[in-house]
MARGU-385977 format. One record per residue: residue in one letter; x, y, z of N, C-alpha, C, O in turn. Coordinates in Angstrom, 1 decimal, decimal comma. Example, Ala and Ser with C-alpha at 12.3 -4.5 7.8 and 13.67 -1.06 7.14 Angstrom:
2
+--------+--------+--------+--------+--------+--------+--------+--------+--------+--------+--------+--------+--------+
! residu !    npx !    npy !    npz !   capx !   capy !   capz !    cpx !    cpy !    cpz !    opx !    opy !    opz !
+--------+--------+--------+--------+--------+--------+--------+--------+--------+--------+--------+--------+--------+
!      A !   13,2 !   -5,7 !    7,8 !   12,3 !   -4,5 !    7,8 !   13,2 !   -3,3 !    7,8 !   14,2 !   -3,3 !    8,5 !
!      S !   12,8 !   -2,2 !    7,1 !   13,7 !   -1,1 !    7,1 !   12,9 !    0,0 !    7,9 !   13,4 !    1,1 !    8,0 !
+--------+--------+--------+--------+--------+--------+--------+--------+--------+--------+--------+--------+--------+
//
This chain:
110
+--------+--------+--------+--------+--------+--------+--------+--------+--------+--------+--------+--------+--------+
! residu !    npx !    npy !    npz !   capx !   capy !   capz !    cpx !    cpy !    cpz !    opx !    opy !    opz !
+--------+--------+--------+--------+--------+--------+--------+--------+--------+--------+--------+--------+--------+
!      X !   78,8 !   53,4 !  127,6 !   79,6 !   52,9 !  128,7 !   80,4 !   51,8 !  128,3 !   81,6 !   51,7 !  128,8 !
!      X !   80,0 !   50,9 !  127,4 !   80,8 !   49,8 !  127,0 !   82,0 !   50,3 !  126,1 !   83,1 !   49,8 !  126,2 !
!      X !   81,7 !   51,2 !  125,3 !   82,8 !   51,8 !  124,5 !   83,9 !   52,4 !  125,4 !   85,0 !   52,2 !  125,1 !
!      X !   83,4 !   53,1 !  126,4 !   84,4 !   53,7 !  127,3 !   85,3 !   52,7 !  128,0 !   86,5 !   52,9 !  128,1 !
!      X !   84,7 !   51,6 !  128,4 !   85,5 !   50,6 !  129,1 !   86,5 !   49,9 !  128,2 !   87,6 !   49,6 !  128,5 !
!      X !   86,1 !   49,7 !  126,9 !   87,0 !   49,1 !  125,9 !   88,1 !   50,1 !  125,6 !   89,2 !   49,7 !  125,5 !
!      X !   87,8 !   51,4 !  125,5 !   88,8 !   52,4 !  125,2 !   89,7 !   52,5 !  126,4 !   91,0 !   52,6 !  126,3 !
!      X !   89,2 !   52,4 !  127,7 !   90,0 !   52,5 !  128,9 !   90,9 !   51,3 !  128,9 !   92,1 !   51,5 !  129,2 !
!      X !   90,5 !   50,1 !  128,6 !   91,3 !   48,9 !  128,6 !   92,4 !   49,0 !  127,6 !   93,5 !   48,7 !  127,8 !
!      X !   92,0 !   49,5 !  126,4 !   93,0 !   49,7 !  125,3 !   94,1 !   50,8 !  125,8 !   95,3 !   50,6 !  125,5 !
!      X !   93,6 !   51,8 !  126,4 !   94,5 !   52,8 !  126,9 !   95,5 !   52,3 !  127,9 !   96,7 !   52,6 !  127,9 !
!      X !   95,0 !   51,4 !  128,8 !   95,8 !   50,8 !  129,9 !   96,8 !   49,9 !  129,2 !   98,0 !   49,9 !  129,6 !
!      X !   96,4 !   49,1 !  128,2 !   97,3 !   48,2 !  127,5 !   98,4 !   49,0 !  126,8 !   99,6 !   48,7 !  126,9 !
!      X !   98,0 !   50,1 !  126,1 !   99,0 !   51,0 !  125,4 !  100,0 !   51,6 !  126,4 !  101,2 !   51,7 !  126,2 !
!      X !   99,4 !   52,0 !  127,5 !  100,3 !   52,6 !  128,6 !  101,3 !   51,6 !  129,1 !  102,4 !   52,0 !  129,3 !
!      X !  100,8 !   50,4 !  129,3 !  101,7 !   49,4 !  129,8 !  102,8 !   49,1 !  128,8 !  104,0 !   48,9 !  129,1 !
!      X !  102,4 !   49,0 !  127,5 !  103,4 !   48,8 !  126,5 !  104,4 !   49,9 !  126,4 !  105,6 !   49,6 !  126,3 !
!      X !  104,0 !   51,1 !  126,5 !  104,9 !   52,3 !  126,5 !  105,8 !   52,3 !  127,7 !  107,0 !   52,5 !  127,5 !
!      X !  105,2 !   52,0 !  128,8 !  106,1 !   52,0 !  130,0 !  107,2 !   50,9 !  129,9 !  108,3 !   51,1 !  130,3 !
!      X !  106,8 !   49,7 !  129,4 !  107,7 !   48,6 !  129,2 !  108,8 !   49,0 !  128,2 !  110,0 !   48,8 !  128,4 !
!      X !  108,4 !   49,7 !  127,1 !  109,4 !   50,1 !  126,1 !  110,3 !   51,1 !  126,7 !  111,5 !   51,0 !  126,5 !
!      X !  109,8 !   52,1 !  127,4 !  110,6 !   53,2 !  128,0 !  111,5 !   52,5 !  129,1 !  112,7 !   52,9 !  129,2 !
!      X !  111,0 !   51,6 !  129,8 !  111,8 !   51,0 !  130,9 !  113,0 !   50,2 !  130,2 !  114,1 !   50,2 !  130,7 !
!      X !  112,7 !   49,4 !  129,2 !  113,7 !   48,7 !  128,5 !  114,8 !   49,6 !  127,9 !  116,0 !   49,4 !  128,0 !
!      X !  114,3 !   50,7 !  127,3 !  115,2 !   51,7 !  126,8 !  116,1 !   52,3 !  127,8 !  117,3 !   52,5 !  127,7 !
!      X !  115,5 !   52,6 !  129,0 !  116,3 !   53,2 !  130,1 !  117,3 !   52,2 !  130,6 !  118,4 !   52,5 !  131,0 !
!      X !  116,9 !   50,9 !  130,7 !  117,8 !   49,9 !  131,2 !  118,9 !   49,7 !  130,2 !  120,1 !   49,5 !  130,7 !
!      X !  118,6 !   49,8 !  128,9 !  119,7 !   49,6 !  128,0 !  120,7 !   50,7 !  128,1 !  121,9 !   50,5 !  128,0 !
!      X !  120,2 !   52,0 !  128,2 !  121,1 !   53,1 !  128,4 !  122,0 !   52,9 !  129,7 !  123,1 !   53,2 !  129,8 !
!      X !  121,3 !   52,4 !  130,8 !  122,0 !   52,2 !  132,0 !  123,1 !   51,2 !  131,9 !  124,2 !   51,4 !  132,4 !
!      X !  122,8 !   50,1 !  131,2 !  123,8 !   49,1 !  131,0 !  125,0 !   49,6 !  130,1 !  126,1 !   49,3 !  130,4 !
!      X !  124,7 !   50,5 !  129,2 !  125,7 !   51,1 !  128,3 !  126,6 !   52,0 !  129,2 !  127,8 !   52,0 !  129,1 !
!      X !  125,9 !   52,8 !  130,1 !  126,7 !   53,7 !  131,0 !  127,6 !   52,9 !  131,9 !  128,7 !   53,2 !  132,2 !
!      X !  127,0 !   51,8 !  132,4 !  127,8 !   50,9 !  133,3 !  129,0 !   50,3 !  132,6 !  130,1 !   50,2 !  133,2 !
!      X !  128,8 !   49,9 !  131,4 !  129,9 !   49,3 !  130,6 !  131,0 !   50,4 !  130,3 !  132,2 !   50,1 !  130,4 !
!      X !  130,6 !   51,6 !  130,0 !  131,6 !   52,7 !  129,8 !  132,3 !   53,0 !  131,1 !  133,6 !   53,1 !  131,0 !
!      X !  131,6 !   53,0 !  132,2 !  132,3 !   53,3 !  133,5 !  133,3 !   52,2 !  133,8 !  134,4 !   52,4 !  134,3 !
!      X !  132,9 !   50,9 !  133,5 !  133,8 !   49,8 !  133,8 !  135,0 !   49,9 !  132,9 !  136,1 !   49,6 !  133,4 !
!      X !  134,8 !   50,2 !  131,6 !  136,0 !   50,3 !  130,8 !  136,9 !   51,4 !  131,2 !  138,1 !   51,3 !  131,2 !
!      X !  136,3 !   52,6 !  131,7 !  137,2 !   53,6 !  132,3 !  137,9 !   53,2 !  133,5 !  139,1 !   53,5 !  133,6 !
!      X !  137,3 !   52,5 !  134,4 !  138,0 !   52,0 !  135,6 !  139,1 !   51,0 !  135,2 !  140,1 !   51,0 !  135,8 !
!      X !  138,8 !   50,1 !  134,2 !  139,8 !   49,2 !  133,8 !  141,0 !   50,0 !  133,3 !  142,2 !   49,6 !  133,6 !
!      X !  140,8 !   51,0 !  132,5 !  141,9 !   51,8 !  131,9 !  142,7 !   52,4 !  133,1 !  143,9 !   52,4 !  133,0 !
!      X !  142,0 !   53,0 !  134,0 !  142,7 !   53,7 !  135,1 !  143,5 !   52,7 !  135,9 !  144,6 !   53,0 !  136,3 !
!      X !  143,0 !   51,5 !  136,2 !  143,7 !   50,5 !  136,9 !  144,9 !   50,1 !  136,2 !  146,0 !   49,9 !  136,7 !
!      X !  144,8 !   49,9 !  134,8 !  146,0 !   49,5 !  134,0 !  147,0 !   50,6 !  134,1 !  148,2 !   50,3 !  134,2 !
!      X !  146,6 !   51,8 !  134,0 !  147,6 !   52,9 !  134,0 !  148,3 !   52,9 !  135,4 !  149,5 !   53,1 !  135,5 !
!      X !  147,5 !   52,8 !  136,5 !  148,1 !   52,8 !  137,8 !  149,0 !   51,6 !  137,9 !  150,1 !   51,8 !  138,5 !
!      X !  148,7 !   50,4 !  137,4 !  149,5 !   49,2 !  137,5 !  150,8 !   49,5 !  136,8 !  151,9 !   49,2 !  137,3 !
!      X !  150,7 !   50,0 !  135,6 !  152,0 !   50,3 !  134,8 !  152,9 !   51,3 !  135,5 !  154,1 !   51,0 !  135,6 !
!      X !  152,3 !   52,3 !  136,1 !  153,1 !   53,3 !  136,8 !  153,8 !   52,7 !  138,0 !  154,9 !   52,9 !  138,3 !
!      X !  153,0 !   51,9 !  138,8 !  153,5 !   51,2 !  140,0 !  154,6 !   50,2 !  139,6 !  155,6 !   50,1 !  140,3 !
!      X !  154,4 !   49,5 !  138,5 !  155,4 !   48,5 !  138,1 !  156,6 !   49,2 !  137,7 !  157,7 !   48,7 !  138,0 !
!      X !  156,5 !   50,3 !  136,9 !  157,7 !   51,0 !  136,5 !  158,5 !   51,6 !  137,7 !  159,7 !   51,5 !  137,7 !
!      X !  157,8 !   52,1 !  138,7 !  158,4 !   52,6 !  139,8 !  159,1 !   51,5 !  140,6 !  160,3 !   51,7 !  141,1 !
!      X !  158,5 !   50,3 !  140,7 !  159,1 !   49,2 !  141,4 !  160,3 !   48,7 !  140,7 !  161,3 !   48,4 !  141,3 !
!      X !  160,3 !   48,6 !  139,4 !  161,4 !   48,2 !  138,6 !  162,6 !   49,2 !  138,8 !  163,7 !   48,8 !  138,9 !
!      X !  162,3 !   50,5 !  138,8 !  163,3 !   51,5 !  139,0 !  164,0 !   51,3 !  140,3 !  165,2 !   51,4 !  140,4 !
!      X !  163,2 !   51,1 !  141,4 !  163,7 !   51,0 !  142,7 !  164,6 !   49,7 !  142,8 !  165,7 !   49,7 !  143,3 !
!      X !  164,1 !   48,6 !  142,2 !  164,8 !   47,4 !  142,2 !  166,1 !   47,5 !  141,4 !  167,2 !   47,0 !  141,9 !
!      X !  166,1 !   48,2 !  140,3 !  167,3 !   48,4 !  139,5 !  168,3 !   49,2 !  140,2 !  169,5 !   48,8 !  140,2 !
!      X !  167,9 !   50,2 !  140,9 !  168,8 !   51,1 !  141,7 !  169,4 !   50,3 !  142,8 !  170,6 !   50,3 !  143,0 !
!      X !  168,6 !   49,5 !  143,5 !  169,1 !   48,7 !  144,7 !  170,1 !   47,7 !  144,2 !  171,1 !   47,4 !  144,8 !
!      X !  169,8 !   47,0 !  143,1 !  170,7 !   46,0 !  142,5 !  172,0 !   46,6 !  142,1 !  173,1 !   46,0 !  142,3 !
!      X !  172,0 !   47,8 !  141,6 !  173,2 !   48,5 !  141,2 !  174,0 !   48,8 !  142,5 !  175,2 !   48,7 !  142,5 !
!      X !  173,4 !   49,3 !  143,5 !  174,0 !   49,6 !  144,8 !  174,7 !   48,3 !  145,3 !  175,9 !   48,4 !  145,8 !
!      X !  173,9 !   47,3 !  145,3 !  174,5 !   46,0 !  145,9 !  175,7 !   45,5 !  145,0 !  176,6 !   45,0 !  145,6 !
!      X !  175,6 !   45,6 !  143,7 !  176,7 !   45,2 !  142,8 !  177,9 !   46,0 !  143,1 !  179,0 !   45,5 !  143,1 !
!      X !  177,7 !   47,4 !  143,2 !  178,9 !   48,2 !  143,5 !  179,5 !   47,9 !  144,8 !  180,7 !   47,9 !  145,0 !
!      X !  178,7 !   47,6 !  145,8 !  179,2 !   47,2 !  147,1 !  180,0 !   45,9 !  147,1 !  181,0 !   45,8 !  147,6 !
!      X !  179,4 !   44,9 !  146,4 !  180,1 !   43,6 !  146,2 !  181,4 !   43,8 !  145,5 !  182,5 !   43,3 !  145,9 !
!      X !  181,4 !   44,7 !  144,5 !  182,7 !   44,9 !  143,7 !  183,7 !   45,6 !  144,6 !  184,9 !   45,3 !  144,6 !
!      X !  183,3 !   46,6 !  145,4 !  184,2 !   47,3 !  146,3 !  184,8 !   46,3 !  147,3 !  186,0 !   46,4 !  147,6 !
!      X !  183,9 !   45,4 !  147,8 !  184,4 !   44,4 !  148,8 !  185,4 !   43,5 !  148,1 !  186,5 !   43,2 !  148,7 !
!      X !  185,1 !   43,1 !  146,9 !  186,0 !   42,2 !  146,2 !  187,3 !   42,9 !  145,9 !  188,4 !   42,3 !  146,0 !
!      X !  187,2 !   44,1 !  145,5 !  188,4 !   44,9 !  145,1 !  189,3 !   45,1 !  146,4 !  190,5 !   45,0 !  146,3 !
!      X !  188,6 !   45,4 !  147,5 !  189,4 !   45,5 !  148,8 !  190,1 !   44,2 !  149,2 !  191,2 !   44,3 !  149,6 !
!      X !  189,4 !   43,1 !  149,0 !  190,0 !   41,8 !  149,3 !  191,2 !   41,5 !  148,3 !  192,2 !   41,0 !  148,8 !
!      X !  191,0 !   41,9 !  147,1 !  192,1 !   41,7 !  146,1 !  193,3 !   42,5 !  146,4 !  194,4 !   42,1 !  146,4 !
!      X !  193,0 !   43,8 !  146,8 !  194,1 !   44,7 !  147,2 !  194,8 !   44,1 !  148,4 !  196,1 !   44,2 !  148,5 !
!      X !  194,1 !   43,6 !  149,4 !  194,7 !   43,0 !  150,6 !  195,5 !   41,8 !  150,3 !  196,6 !   41,7 !  150,8 !
!      X !  195,0 !   41,0 !  149,4 !  195,8 !   39,8 !  148,9 !  197,1 !   40,2 !  148,2 !  198,2 !   39,7 !  148,5 !
!      X !  197,0 !   41,2 !  147,3 !  198,2 !   41,7 !  146,6 !  199,2 !   42,3 !  147,6 !  200,4 !   42,1 !  147,4 !
!      X !  198,7 !   43,0 !  148,6 !  199,6 !   43,6 !  149,6 !  200,3 !   42,5 !  150,3 !  201,5 !   42,6 !  150,5 !
!      X !  199,6 !   41,5 !  150,8 !  200,2 !   40,4 !  151,5 !  201,2 !   39,7 !  150,6 !  202,3 !   39,3 !  151,1 !
!      X !  200,9 !   39,4 !  149,4 !  201,8 !   38,7 !  148,5 !  203,1 !   39,6 !  148,2 !  204,2 !   39,0 !  148,3 !
!      X !  202,9 !   40,8 !  148,0 !  204,1 !   41,7 !  147,8 !  204,9 !   41,8 !  149,0 !  206,2 !   41,8 !  149,0 !
!      X !  204,3 !   41,9 !  150,2 !  205,0 !   41,9 !  151,5 !  205,8 !   40,6 !  151,6 !  207,0 !   40,7 !  152,0 !
!      X !  205,2 !   39,5 !  151,3 !  205,9 !   38,2 !  151,4 !  207,1 !   38,2 !  150,5 !  208,2 !   37,8 !  150,8 !
!      X !  206,8 !   38,6 !  149,2 !  207,9 !   38,6 !  148,2 !  209,1 !   39,5 !  148,7 !  210,2 !   39,2 !  148,5 !
!      X !  208,7 !   40,7 !  149,2 !  209,7 !   41,6 !  149,6 !  210,5 !   41,1 !  150,8 !  211,7 !   41,2 !  150,9 !
!      X !  209,8 !   40,5 !  151,7 !  210,5 !   39,9 !  152,9 !  211,4 !   38,8 !  152,5 !  212,5 !   38,6 !  153,0 !
!      X !  210,9 !   37,9 !  151,6 !  211,7 !   36,8 !  151,1 !  213,0 !   37,3 !  150,4 !  214,1 !   36,8 !  150,6 !
!      X !  212,7 !   38,3 !  149,5 !  213,9 !   38,9 !  148,8 !  214,9 !   39,5 !  149,7 !  216,1 !   39,3 !  149,6 !
!      X !  214,4 !   40,2 !  150,7 !  215,3 !   40,9 !  151,7 !  216,0 !   39,8 !  152,5 !  217,2 !   40,0 !  152,7 !
!      X !  215,3 !   38,8 !  152,9 !  216,0 !   37,7 !  153,6 !  217,1 !   37,0 !  152,8 !  218,2 !   36,8 !  153,3 !
!      X !  216,8 !   36,8 !  151,5 !  217,8 !   36,2 !  150,6 !  219,0 !   37,1 !  150,4 !  220,1 !   36,7 !  150,4 !
!      X !  218,7 !   38,5 !  150,3 !  219,8 !   39,4 !  150,2 !  220,7 !   39,4 !  151,5 !  221,9 !   39,5 !  151,4 !
!      X !  220,1 !   39,3 !  152,7 !  220,8 !   39,3 !  153,9 !  221,6 !   38,1 !  154,0 !  222,8 !   38,1 !  154,4 !
!      X !  221,0 !   36,9 !  153,6 !  221,8 !   35,7 !  153,7 !  223,0 !   35,8 !  152,7 !  224,1 !   35,3 !  153,0 !
!      X !  222,7 !   36,3 !  151,5 !  223,8 !   36,4 !  150,5 !  224,9 !   37,4 !  151,0 !  226,1 !   37,1 !  150,7 !
!      X !  224,5 !   38,5 !  151,6 !  225,5 !   39,4 !  152,1 !  226,3 !   38,7 !  153,2 !  227,5 !   39,0 !  153,3 !
!      X !  225,6 !   38,0 !  154,1 !  226,3 !   37,3 !  155,2 !  227,3 !   36,3 !  154,6 !  228,4 !   36,1 !  155,1 !
!      X !  226,9 !   35,5 !  153,6 !  227,8 !   34,6 !  152,9 !  229,0 !   35,3 !  152,3 !  230,1 !   34,8 !  152,4 !
!      X !  228,7 !   36,4 !  151,6 !  229,8 !   37,1 !  151,0 !  230,8 !   37,7 !  152,0 !  232,0 !   37,6 !  151,8 !
!      X !  230,2 !   38,2 !  153,1 !  231,1 !   38,7 !  154,1 !  231,9 !   37,6 !  154,8 !  233,1 !   37,8 !  155,1 !
!      X !  231,3 !   36,4 !  155,0 !  232,0 !   35,3 !  155,6 !  233,1 !   34,8 !  154,7 !  234,2 !   34,5 !  155,2 !
!      X !  232,9 !   34,8 !  153,4 !  233,9 !   34,4 !  152,4 !  235,0 !   35,4 !  152,4 !  236,2 !   35,1 !  152,1 !
!      X !  234,6 !   36,7 !  152,5 !  235,6 !   37,7 !  152,4 !  236,5 !   37,7 !  153,7 !  237,6 !   38,3 !  153,6 !
!      X !  236,2 !   37,2 !  154,8 !  237,0 !   37,3 !  156,0 !  237,9 !   36,2 !  156,1 !  238,7 !   36,1 !  157,0 !
+--------+--------+--------+--------+--------+--------+--------+--------+--------+--------+--------+--------+--------+
//
């Protein structure tokens, strides 16, 4: 009976050691799996961020181009309007000078 109790105690100790070893091994595998999953999620998030950033930059670039072309068209329209007014003024002044010159010439001729 004494031998049996000593063997039983030894068996319980061995069983506890084995369970602890298997538990630590399982926990180590679980930590490794969690680390792999985290690395995968980080990779996916980085890919998503790069794609989103690229799309955002493309939209911004297109919008800036549209705005620049709009500003250029407005400036060009304003420049054309100024040129038209300047030419109209020059033409009117030239015509007025010609009429005055013609009136002076006619007056001298009479």
